NUVOVEX-350881 format. One record per atom (N, C-alpha, C): x, y, z; residue in three letters. Coordinates in steps of 0.05 Angstrom, whole numbers, plus 5000, padded with zeros to 4 digits. Example, Ala and Ser with C-alpha at 12.3 -4.5 7.8 and 13.67 -1.06 7.14 Angstrom:
2
526448865156ala;524649105156ala;526449345156ala;525749555142ser;527349795143ser;525850015157ser;
This chain:
263
645889363262met;646589003248met;649089003267met;648788673281lys;651988623289lys;652688343274lys;655288413278met;657788213262met;657988033281met;657087783274ala;657887503299ala;660487453287ala;662087383308ile;663987273310ile;664586953315ile;664786773301pro;664886423303pro;666586343321pro;666086193341ser;667486093351ser;670385883347ser;672985913361pro;674785723344pro;673385473332pro;672185403352gly;670685183350gly;668585073320gly;667485253317arg;666385333283arg;667485433264arg;669985383260arg;671285513243arg;670885523220arg;669185353205arg;667485403179arg;664885493177arg;664185613204leu;661285783202leu;662986123190leu;662986083168leu;664086363159leu;661886423142leu;657386413107ala;655286533091ala;653786623111ala;651686833109pro;650886973138pro;648186733142pro;648786793169leu;646386703185leu;644387043192leu;642487023183leu;641187233189leu;639087153210leu;638187383233arg;637087213255arg;634987493258arg;632287493235gly;630787613243gly;629587743266gly;628387923271trp;627487963294trp;629387923323trp;628287753338ser;631087663352ser;631687353353ser;630487173335ser;631086893330ser;630286783310ser;630786953291thr;629586763264thr;632286783246thr;633986563247pro;635686473232pro;635186423207pro;637186523188gly;636486423154gly;639886453147gly;640386303139tyr;642986193126tyr;643286223094tyr;645786423089leu;646386523067leu;649186583055leu;649586593036gly;652886723029gly;652786943011gly;655287113021asp;655587363005asp;655987332980asp;658187122966leu;657487082935leu;655686992919leu;652786892933cys;651386802917cys;648786982906cys;647787012889pro;646487242883pro;643187152889pro;642886932894phe;640486792906phe;639686882935phe;642286892947cys;642486912975cys;642587232975cys;643587382962thr;643487672958thr;639387732959thr;638287582940arg;635787672933arg;634387572964arg;634887382978ala;633887323002ala;633787533027ala;636787663019arg;637787863039arg;635888093040arg;635388213013met;634188423012met;631488473026met;630088283031ile;627488333041ile;628388453074ile;630188283085phe;630788393112phe;631788693111phe;633088803088gly;633789103093gly;630889293083gly;629489163069leu;626789333049leu;625889383079leu;624189113095lys;622889153113lys;624189223138lys;626789303141glu;628589343169glu;628089053194glu;628188983178ile;627488673204ile;631088643215ile;630588703243pro;633488673256pro;633788383247pro;636688403247his;638088143242his;640888183250his;643287903252arg;645287903250arg;646187673233arg;648587763221leu;650387613200leu;652387423211leu;652187183203ile;654187023214ile;654686833183ile;657386843177phe;658386783143phe;658986483151phe;659086333133met;659386023134met;661485993110met;663085823105ser;664885743092ser;663885673067ser;664185673042tyr;662685523017tyr;663585373015tyr;664585213029asp;665084923024asp;663984733051asp;662184903070asp;661084793090asp;658084603079asp;658784363083ala;655884213071ala;654884123102ala;656084133123glu;655483983145glu;652484173156glu;652984473160thr;650584623167thr;648084583158thr;647684693128pro;646184663110pro;644284363109pro;646484143104gln;645583843108gln;643183823135gln;645084003156gly;643083853189gly;640684003183gly;640784223156leu;637284343166leu;635984223148leu;637084193121ile;634884103097ile;635683833082ile;637583713093gly;638483483082gly;641383543054gly;641083763049lys;642983733023lys;644584073026lys;646284103014lys;648384413009lys;647284582993lys;645384743006leu;643184962996leu;643785203007leu;642985372997ala;642985683009ala;641485822982ala;639886083004pro;640286083027pro;637285943042pro;637485963072ile;635685823079ile;634185963098ile;631885973104leu;631286083127leu;629085963147leu;629585953179his;629285803193his;627585973216his;624785993214leu;623686193227leu;622485963250leu;622386053279pro;622085873301pro;619185773301pro;618585443299gly;616385323307gly;616385283280gly;617585393252glu;617485173222glu;618785093215glu;618984903195lys;620984793181lys;622885023166lys;625484933163pro;627285113154pro;626185063123pro;626285303102met;625585343081met;628185463062met;627885333035ala;630285423018ala;629885542999ala;627885642984glu;628085772959glu;626886052964glu;629986242951ser;630486512955ser;627986642955ser;625786712929met;624186732927met;621286742941met;621486482956glu;619686412974glu;620086543003glu;622986563006ile;623386733028ile;622587023034ile;623387123004val;622687392996val;619287473007val;617987342989gln;614687342987gln;613987253018gln;614987063026lys;614887083061lys;613887233073lys;616787273080leu;617787583095leu;615287823084leu;616087853062asp;614188153051asp;611888113063asp;609887883057ala;607387853063ala;606787823099ala;608687863110asp;608287823138asp;608388083153asp;606288103165ala;604988373177ala;606388433205ala;608088223211arg;609588303239arg;611988493238arg;612488493210trp;614888703198trp;612988893178trp;610688983189gly;609789253168gly;608689133141gly;607389293123pro;606289213101pro;608489153083pro;606888993060pro;608588943038pro;610389183025pro;612489123023arg;614689353002arg;613889262977arg;614189072969leu;614789012940leu;611088962916leu;612189082894leu;609789082879leu;610088772859leu;608388652849pro;608588412835pro;610488432811pro;611488252807ala;613088222782ala;611688272753ala;613188422743thr;611888542711thr;611188362688thr;613288112691gly;613787952671gly;614988072647gly;616588362648arg;617488432623arg;619588242618arg;618888182583pro;620687982567pro;622988132568pro;623688402567asp;626488472568asp;628788492590asp;627588402613leu;628588302634leu;630288002630leu;627787862623ala;629187592618ala;630787502596ala;630987682575glu;632887672564glu;635987762569glu;635787942579phe;638088112587phe;639487952608phe;638087902630asp;638787552640asp;640287352630asp;638287272612ala;639087002591ala;641187032580ala;641887302563lys;643687302544lys;646287462557lys;646787572575his;648687732583his;649987652610his;648287512628trp;649387352650trp;651387232652trp;652587072629pro;654386902632pro;657087112628pro;657087312612thr;659187552614thr;659887632643thr;657487692653ile;657687842679ile;659287632696ile;657887422697arg;659387162712arg;662287112710arg;663487132686asn;666286982674asn;666987242698asn;667387472687leu;668287752699leu;667687732738leu;666287632747val;665387632774val;667287382789val;666687112771his;667186912787his;669886892795his;671786992771thr;674787072767thr;676187192789thr;674087482796arg;674687612814arg;674087482845arg;672587312851phe;672187232876phe;674087112891phe;675686982869met;678986852887met;680586992893met;679887292889his;681987432898his;680487722919his;677687662919ala;676087862936ala;676787752966ala;676487972981pro;676387893012pro;673087763013pro;672387613011leu;669487493018leu;669187353037leu;667687363057pro;668687263083pro;667386933082pro;665586883057asp;665286583049asp;667286433033asp;669086603027leu;671686443006leu;674086563028leu;674386543055ala;676186673069ala;678286433072ala;677186163069leu;679185953071leu;679785913042leu;682785733046arg;682985593016arg;681285393005arg;680485223030ser;678784993021ser;676285073008ser;675185313019ala;672885452997ala;673385562971ala;676185632975arg;676985792944arg;676885462923arg;678185282929asp;678785052916asp;675984952913asp;673484912927tyr;671584802930tyr;669985012904tyr;669985262915phe;668985422890phe;670185352860phe;672185332861val;673585332829val;672985042823val;672684862836glu;671684602831glu;668384562814glu;667084782832arg;664184762820arg;663884992799arg;665185162790his;663985332773his;666285282749his;666485172724pro;667485172702pro;668185452691pro;668885472677leu;669585702660leu;669785672628leu;669385822616glu;669685762587glu;671785702569glu;672485522556asp;674785412538asp;675685652527asp;678085782519pro;678886032512pro;678885962477pro;679085682479ala;679085592446ala;676485602432ala;674685592445thr;671585572436thr;669685742442thr;670385922472asn;668986132480asn;666286012491asn;665885752498ile;664285622510ile;664485442529ile;662685502551arg;662685452575arg;664185102580arg;666085092594val;666384752598val;663884582609val;663484352602ser;661384252617ser;662484142647ser;660984092674gln;662283952693gln;662883722693gln;662883582675asp;663683302668asp;666983342658asp;666883552639val;669683522633val;670983722648val;670583902660trp;671284042684trp;672483872703trp;671183662716asn;671983502732asn;674983362722asn;674983302700arg;677283182696arg;680083352691arg;679583632690tyr;682083782695tyr;683183782717tyr;685583772721asp;686983772745asp;686984122757asp;687684092782pro;687484332797pro;688384542789pro;691184492772ala;692984712766ala;692184822741ala;690684702723gln;688884682696gln;686884882707gln;684784902724lys;683285002731lys;683485312742lys;685885262761arg;686485502765arg;688385732747arg;689485582727ala;690685752701ala;688285802687ala;685685702681leu;684485842667leu;682986012681leu;682386062709tyr;681586292726tyr;683286532719tyr;686386472717glu;687686692720glu;687886822692glu;687986632670his;687186712645his;684486882640his;682886792643his;680887022648his;680187222662his;681987212695leu;681687502703leu;683887692687leu;685687562669ser;686487702652ser;686587852630ser;684287752619asp;682987752586asp;681088032593asp;681588142582glu;681188412576glu;678488502565glu;677788282547ser;676288302526ser;673588292535ser;673588172557arg;670288132567arg;669688402583arg;671588552593leu;670688752603leu;669189022583leu;671288912561gly;670489122539gly;667389072528gly;666788832527his;664088732518his;662288792544his;662888822561leu;661488842589leu;659989182583leu;662589362577asn;661889602576asn;660689702549asn;661889532530glu;660989692506glu;657589542497glu;656889322513glu;654589182501glu;652289112524glu;654289082547val;651889012570val;651089182588val;652189392596leu;652389632618leu;650089792597leu;650589922575pro;648590082557pro;645589892558pro;646189692556ile;642889572557ile;641389532582ile;643089542602phe;642189532635phe;641089852639phe;642790072628glu;641790342633glu;639290332621glu;638790282599lys;635790322584lys;633490152603lys;633989952611leu;632189782626leu;630889962644leu;632890152657leu;630990262684leu;629090452679leu;627290452691his;625690622687his;626490902706his;627090852728ser;629091082741ser;630590972761ser;632291162774glu;634491082798glu;632990922821glu;630190962818glu;629090832848glu;627890552838glu;627490522818ala;626190212802ala;626290172776ala;626589912767val;627289792739val;624589812729val;622089852735ser;619689842727ser;618190012729ser;616590102719ala;614590382725ala;612090342743ala;611490122749pro;609890142777pro;611590242802pro;614190152803gly;615290232828gly;616689992838gly;618190062865leu;619989842876leu;618689502876leu;618789362862gly;617889052865gly;619688872865gly;618788592855phe;620788422846phe;621388372831phe;621388612805asp;622988552786asp;626188722793asp;625988882819asp;628488972837asp;629488762848asp;628288592850val;629688352871val;630588152857val;629988152835val;631387952808val;633988042798val;633788262793leu;635588492780leu;637888542794leu;637488702816phe;639288802834phe;641288512850phe;639988322850cys;641388082864cys;643287952839cys;643188022815arg;645488032796arg;647188232787arg;645988492793leu;647088652781leu;648988762806leu;648688702826arg;651188782851arg;652588742854arg;654088482832tyr;656188352822tyr;657988532810tyr;656688692795val;657988882768val;660089062783val;658789182811thr;661689302824thr;663689232834thr;663888952833leu;666488832841leu;668388822818leu;668088902791val;669388972769val;671089262762val;673289212771lys;674789562766lys;674089572736lys;673389802732gly;673989922703gly;670489862694gly;669189752708ala;665989752695ala;664790072695ala;663790112669gln;663190342662gln;659790322666gln;658890352688leu;656090482694leu;654790732684leu;652590712671gly;651890972662gly;651091042688gly;649491342686ala;648791442710ala;646691422729ala;644891292708lys;642791232724lys;643290912734lys;644890802724ala;644290522733ala;646490582758ala;648390772760glu;650590762784glu;647590832808glu;646391082808ala;644891072816ala;642790942829ala;641790742814tyr;639990562825tyr;641390342840tyr;643690272826leu;645090052843leu;645790222871leu;646890442879glu;646890542909glu;644090602924glu;642590642907ser;638990732917ser;638990402929ser;638490172911met;637789952928met;639389822950met;641989932948ser;644089852964ser;643090002990ser;642490322997arg;641290363019arg;638690273021arg;637090243009lys;634690113011lys;634689713027lys;636789603012thr;636289383026thr;639089323044thr;639889543058asp;642289513072asp;644389243060asp;644889263038ile;646489063032ile;648789253014ile;651289253021pro;653289513014pro;653989272987pro;655089522963leu;655989442946leu;659089312946leu;660489242926leu;662189182926leu;664989292916leu;664589512912thr;666489782897thr;668489872918thr;668889782942arg;671889802952arg;673089522954arg;673089312944met;673789172938met;674089132906met;673189282890ala;673689202863ala;676489192853ala;676588972827met;679588962819met;679088802788met;
């Protein structure tokens, strides 16, 4: 896999552009779980690709492809660009040009859906506040970090309820940044992650290789794309099976964990 360096004239081309085979482009971002989801299938099927990272505030590139700011986007030669992460995974998994399918169907386990709905807000808060200080390529520019903060409200410390986007828009930039720093330094959520969330994650796993008994499948695509970001949180106490699972999925998908930049 080659890392492409954008030319000076394309300074904002910093979320990945995947070129599967020799000329199949797909546009993603490293901070986006849905983009991680789409990227997984390239590694699982060993589809040759290269990465170009697009700045988070770059609207021109996706608008030119699909008419709106959205990622991931896959653009196969001779076909219209497609922008739904699960459709991208399904399409490439079924494409015999890159070998037989690797993923088993989703099991529909209600405990996986419940875990995501109940505990993703805790993970999201811990991760989003760290994004502002992590060396992620899609947030390399100050304008990208500012845009991310504008689009991602946090919880009001007084109510512990996430501020609506309409109310968040009325905060000035200094207020928004102050809330991000407040939550970054608040260790109570890390305690909740370690005491409540990660023990449940450990119990959800069938094995170190797959979350569900049938084996590697779409359940893993949905789970790993979220839980990968826990490795950005310094002090996160993953169980032995959970840690081995994330490392195994990282190897299989060729998507690095964020452990080295954890904070």
